[in-house]
BAKOL-463284 format. One line per 2 residues: number of its first residue (from 1); their letters; for each residue x negated, y, z of N, C-alpha, C, O. Coordinates in pm, 1 decimal. Example, Ala and Ser with C-alpha at 12.3 -4.5 7.8 and 13.67 -1.06 7.14 Angstrom:
BEGIN
1	AS	-1319.0,-569.0,780.0,-1230.0,-450.0,780.0,-1320.0,-330.0,780.0,-1423.6,-331.9,846.5 | -1285.0,-225.0,708.0,-1367.0,-106.0,714.0,-1290.0,3.0,787.0,-1340.9,113.8,803.9
This chain:
BEGIN
1	MK	22121.0,10705.6,-21393.2,22107.9,10720.4,-21205.6,22024.8,10848.3,-21204.0,21951.1,10859.0,-21302.0 | 22017.8,10984.3,-21083.0,21995.1,11109.1,-21090.1,21833.5,11016.7,-21048.7,21804.2,10904.5,-21007.1
3	GG	21739.9,11176.3,-21100.9,21609.9,11125.3,-21026.2,21542.7,11033.8,-21046.1,21446.1,11037.9,-20969.9 | 21540.1,10918.5,-21133.2,21461.3,10814.2,-21178.4,21366.4,10746.7,-21023.9,21243.6,10738.6,-21026.2
5	NN	21455.2,10701.5,-20892.1,21303.0,10705.2,-20789.0,21434.2,10656.5,-20730.9,21540.2,10718.3,-20720.8 | 21394.1,10487.8,-20681.6,21485.7,10425.8,-20669.3,21443.4,10442.5,-20473.3,21327.7,10464.7,-20437.6
7	IE	21516.2,10432.6,-20409.6,21557.8,10435.6,-20335.5,21559.9,10317.7,-20200.7,21652.0,10236.1,-20201.3 | 21472.7,10313.1,-20105.0,21504.8,10192.0,-20002.0,21519.1,10268.0,-19870.2,21463.5,10353.4,-19801.1
9	LK	21688.4,10140.5,-19878.4,21698.6,10170.0,-19729.1,21723.9,10043.5,-19649.6,21797.6,9949.1,-19678.1 | 21642.0,10063.4,-19537.4,21648.9,9950.9,-19471.4,21785.5,9947.3,-19346.4,21849.5,10044.6,-19306.5
11	II	21790.9,9896.7,-19331.8,21927.3,9885.2,-19196.4,21895.9,9827.1,-19110.2,21920.5,9706.5,-19110.5 | 21797.5,9914.1,-18948.7,21820.8,9777.7,-18902.4,21893.6,9780.4,-18779.4,21891.9,9882.5,-18710.5
13	GS	21975.2,9650.1,-18735.1,22064.4,9594.3,-18652.7,22199.7,9598.4,-18762.0,22297.1,9654.0,-18711.3 | 22210.6,9572.8,-18834.5,22297.3,9546.3,-18931.9,22391.0,9482.3,-18911.4,22487.3,9527.8,-18972.9
15	DS	22416.0,9388.7,-18849.3,22534.3,9318.6,-18810.1,22645.4,9317.9,-18745.9,22743.9,9244.3,-18741.2 | 22582.7,9495.8,-18655.5,22705.2,9468.5,-18563.6,22783.5,9589.1,-18670.6,22737.3,9653.3,-18764.9
17	PE	22882.1,9586.9,-18626.1,23002.4,9659.6,-18658.9,23027.2,9825.4,-18720.4,23114.6,9883.6,-18784.6 | 22853.0,9870.5,-18639.1,22817.0,10023.6,-18681.1,22705.1,9988.9,-18763.7,22688.1,10098.6,-18816.8
19	GQ	22636.5,9931.4,-18801.6,22540.6,9872.5,-18884.3,22667.9,9851.3,-19088.2,22661.7,9875.0,-19208.8 | 22748.6,9799.0,-18992.1,22841.9,9757.8,-19130.5,22911.2,9900.6,-19199.3,22949.8,9946.0,-19307.1
21	KL	22904.1,9918.1,-19127.1,23021.4,10131.7,-19154.9,22903.6,10198.7,-19228.9,22917.5,10269.4,-19328.7 | 22723.7,10153.3,-19137.6,22708.4,10241.1,-19254.4,22681.3,10204.8,-19379.6,22695.6,10271.5,-19482.1
23	KQ	22638.8,10088.6,-19365.9,22579.3,10005.9,-19524.3,22772.0,10074.5,-19605.2,22796.0,10157.6,-19692.8 | 22814.6,10034.4,-19565.6,22962.7,10135.1,-19664.5,22935.8,10244.2,-19701.4,22921.6,10272.3,-19820.4
25	KL	22922.9,10333.1,-19597.8,22894.8,10522.4,-19640.2,22752.4,10495.6,-19768.7,22714.4,10557.5,-19868.1 | 22722.0,10408.2,-19718.8,22555.2,10476.3,-19773.7,22549.9,10383.8,-19939.4,22455.2,10373.0,-20017.2
27	KN	22720.0,10316.8,-19951.5,22691.2,10208.5,-20080.0,22825.1,10302.7,-20110.1,22889.9,10236.4,-20191.1 | 22858.7,10360.4,-20097.3,22961.0,10509.7,-20164.7,22911.1,10640.2,-20163.2,22920.2,10721.4,-20255.2
29	IA	22873.8,10651.7,-20087.0,22759.7,10771.6,-20139.3,22603.1,10764.1,-20282.2,22527.0,10837.6,-20345.1 | 22631.9,10648.8,-20266.0,22536.2,10599.1,-20375.9,22609.0,10567.7,-20503.7,22554.4,10575.1,-20613.8
31	KK	22735.1,10532.3,-20485.2,22837.3,10596.0,-20576.8,22859.5,10683.5,-20658.9,22837.9,10699.1,-20779.1 | 22920.8,10757.6,-20553.0,22926.4,10886.3,-20634.7,22862.2,11006.6,-20662.7,22906.5,11110.9,-20710.9
33	QK	22702.5,10962.2,-20608.5,22635.2,11019.6,-20608.5,22521.6,11002.5,-20760.6,22458.1,11104.1,-20788.9 | 22513.8,10955.0,-20794.7,22510.8,10806.5,-20886.1,22346.4,10783.0,-20889.3,22271.6,10802.6,-20985.2
35	LD	22313.9,10738.2,-20764.6,22226.6,10745.7,-20711.3,22168.8,10574.3,-20741.6,22252.3,10487.9,-20768.5 | 22017.3,10539.9,-20733.2,22011.1,10367.5,-20714.3,21985.9,10370.5,-20635.9,21951.1,10477.6,-20586.0
37	IS	21984.8,10255.7,-20567.6,21901.5,10266.2,-20326.8,21923.7,10115.7,-20396.2,22007.7,10076.8,-20477.3 | 21836.6,10062.3,-20344.0,21854.6,9924.1,-20240.5,21883.6,9952.3,-20075.8,21860.8,10049.6,-20004.0
39	IL	21936.8,9837.6,-20054.2,21937.0,9875.1,-19875.7,21929.1,9691.3,-19850.5,21996.8,9598.2,-19894.2 | 21803.6,9700.7,-19752.5,21770.7,9593.9,-19687.9,21839.0,9596.1,-19607.3,21911.8,9695.3,-19603.0
41	EV	21852.2,9510.3,-19519.3,21947.0,9457.1,-19343.4,21825.8,9374.3,-19299.3,21760.3,9284.6,-19352.3 | 21823.0,9414.4,-19226.5,21647.0,9377.9,-19114.0,21773.1,9286.6,-18962.3,21791.1,9390.7,-18899.1
43	ND	21829.8,9212.0,-18906.1,21920.3,9216.9,-18829.5,21782.5,9066.1,-18758.6,21860.8,9000.6,-18689.8 | 21679.2,9012.1,-18748.1,21651.9,8928.2,-18677.7,21552.7,8971.3,-18611.5,21453.6,9023.1,-18663.0
45	KN	21581.9,8942.9,-18414.5,21477.2,9029.3,-18343.3,21287.1,9051.6,-18344.4,21196.0,9130.6,-18319.7 | 21314.2,8939.2,-18384.5,21164.6,8937.5,-18397.2,21095.4,9106.2,-18519.3,21004.8,9188.8,-18508.4
47	NI	21244.6,9067.2,-18657.1,21171.7,9120.2,-18737.2,21211.0,9337.3,-18650.0,21175.1,9450.4,-18682.7 | 21283.7,9287.9,-18556.4,21373.6,9434.3,-18504.6,21253.3,9532.7,-18479.2,21231.6,9650.1,-18509.2
49	RK	21159.4,9399.4,-18386.1,21115.6,9463.2,-18284.0,20955.9,9501.0,-18379.3,20862.5,9475.7,-18303.1 | 20914.4,9540.8,-18487.6,20827.8,9530.7,-18480.0,20843.7,9619.0,-18611.0,20769.1,9613.1,-18708.7
51	YK	20974.1,9716.8,-18593.0,21021.8,9887.0,-18679.7,21028.4,9994.1,-18502.1,21055.5,10114.2,-18498.7 | 20995.6,9906.5,-18375.7,21014.8,9944.7,-18292.5,21105.2,10076.0,-18248.2,21098.6,10194.3,-18214.5
53	VL	21200.1,9958.8,-18275.3,21398.6,10159.5,-18273.1,21419.9,10084.6,-18173.9,21377.1,9969.3,-18178.6 | 21487.5,10128.3,-18065.3,21514.3,10212.3,-17951.0,21640.0,10151.2,-17914.2,21687.5,10099.9,-17812.8
55	QT	21704.8,10193.0,-18122.5,21869.9,10145.9,-18056.7,21938.4,10092.2,-18227.2,21899.5,10139.9,-18333.8 | 21993.7,10036.5,-18219.6,22043.3,10003.5,-18341.5,22254.4,9999.6,-18354.1,22354.0,9971.3,-18287.4
57	PT	22214.8,10047.5,-18480.8,22155.3,10008.1,-18602.5,22087.6,10166.2,-18648.8,22159.4,10266.1,-18649.7 | 21951.5,10170.8,-18683.4,21906.6,10243.4,-18771.9,21902.4,10250.4,-18862.7,21906.1,10155.1,-18940.6
59	LI	21890.2,10399.6,-18900.2,21849.7,10428.5,-19068.2,21680.2,10429.6,-19152.3,21627.8,10540.6,-19161.4 | 21618.2,10332.8,-19197.8,21474.5,10354.5,-19205.4,21487.3,10371.8,-19375.8,21552.3,10289.9,-19440.8
61	IN	21417.5,10488.4,-19440.7,21437.7,10516.8,-19580.9,21329.0,10567.9,-19599.6,21290.1,10674.8,-19552.7 | 21226.9,10439.8,-19723.5,21134.4,10386.9,-19757.8,20964.2,10480.2,-19679.0,20871.6,10560.5,-19690.9
63	DE	21073.0,10330.9,-19562.5,20974.9,10332.1,-19485.3,20916.3,10441.0,-19327.7,20836.6,10415.9,-19237.3 | 20989.3,10543.7,-19353.7,20999.7,10669.1,-19261.2,21158.6,10681.0,-19155.5,21277.5,10692.1,-19185.6
65	YK	21097.0,10673.5,-19046.9,21233.6,10660.2,-18935.0,21345.9,10805.6,-19014.3,21337.5,10865.5,-19121.5 | 21380.7,10809.1,-18972.4,21552.7,10886.5,-19018.1,21662.0,10894.1,-18892.9,21654.4,10981.8,-18806.9
67	CN	21737.0,10818.8,-18893.2,21800.8,10860.7,-18825.7,21868.3,10692.0,-18699.2,21895.4,10580.7,-18744.3 | 21874.6,10723.2,-18584.2,21979.2,10560.1,-18571.2,22206.9,10591.4,-18523.3,22271.7,10695.8,-18530.8
69	KD	22234.5,10506.0,-18497.8,22294.8,10544.4,-18424.6,22370.9,10681.0,-18382.5,22493.8,10687.5,-18385.9 | 22322.7,10745.3,-18358.7,22442.1,10887.3,-18280.6,22481.1,10960.3,-18415.1,22591.0,11006.0,-18446.4
71	NL	22330.6,10959.7,-18506.2,22344.7,11081.3,-18562.6,22401.2,11013.6,-18732.2,22405.8,11094.3,-18825.1 | 22434.8,10887.6,-18754.1,22515.5,10916.4,-18869.2,22634.5,10918.4,-18950.4,22704.7,10829.4,-18998.2
73	NY	22638.7,11065.9,-18953.5,22801.6,11108.4,-18994.9,22746.0,11087.5,-19092.6,22638.4,11027.6,-19094.8 | 22822.9,11144.5,-19226.7,22881.0,11057.2,-19359.1,22801.0,11193.3,-19404.5,22713.7,11158.5,-19484.1
75	NF	22798.6,11310.4,-19387.1,22743.9,11452.0,-19429.4,22556.9,11410.5,-19489.6,22488.3,11388.2,-19589.3 | 22552.9,11426.5,-19305.4,22420.9,11379.8,-19294.1,22295.5,11285.8,-19357.8,22178.1,11307.3,-19387.8
77	LK	22366.6,11195.2,-19360.8,22340.2,11099.6,-19483.5,22376.1,11147.8,-19615.3,22285.0,11168.4,-19695.6 | 22520.0,11172.5,-19654.9,22446.7,11197.2,-19779.2,22305.5,11339.2,-19798.6,22217.2,11324.3,-19883.1
79	RL	22309.2,11441.8,-19724.0,22198.2,11502.2,-19708.0,22037.3,11415.0,-19737.4,21948.3,11434.7,-19820.2 | 22053.7,11314.7,-19627.6,21938.8,11249.5,-19645.8,21911.4,11194.5,-19772.2,21810.3,11204.1,-19841.7
81	VT	21988.3,11151.6,-19785.7,21995.7,11034.1,-19961.9,21972.3,11103.4,-20058.0,21908.1,11059.0,-20153.2 | 22021.3,11232.8,-20053.9,22052.9,11281.8,-20188.3,21870.2,11361.6,-20214.5,21812.6,11374.2,-20322.6
83	FY	21837.1,11387.9,-20125.7,21751.0,11460.8,-20074.5,21589.0,11356.3,-20133.6,21503.4,11391.5,-20214.8 | 21597.4,11241.1,-20063.8,21451.4,11106.1,-20138.3,21479.6,11064.3,-20248.8,21407.3,10978.2,-20298.8
85	SL	21598.2,11115.9,-20321.7,21624.0,11050.7,-20446.2,21620.1,11211.6,-20524.9,21705.5,11247.9,-20605.8 | 21545.9,11264.1,-20497.2,21451.8,11421.9,-20598.8,21299.2,11408.7,-20655.2,21246.9,11503.2,-20714.4
């Protein structure tokens, strides 16, 4: 695996169709880029409130808010995940 850093990804609201698409995109990126990632899915309403997100799905990388459903295109996600793997 590249970099040696394990990237912790959290998908807030992954139980929606958009959340499942996001999860699949992240898995594809990790596989193609040979990255070590772990994906935590947060779907419980009480846990979602802890993150104080306005929209779901929302992607959080290494406990930092990164993007919501409005900007989850493949190329943007690839740049984010690759950056955090360095």
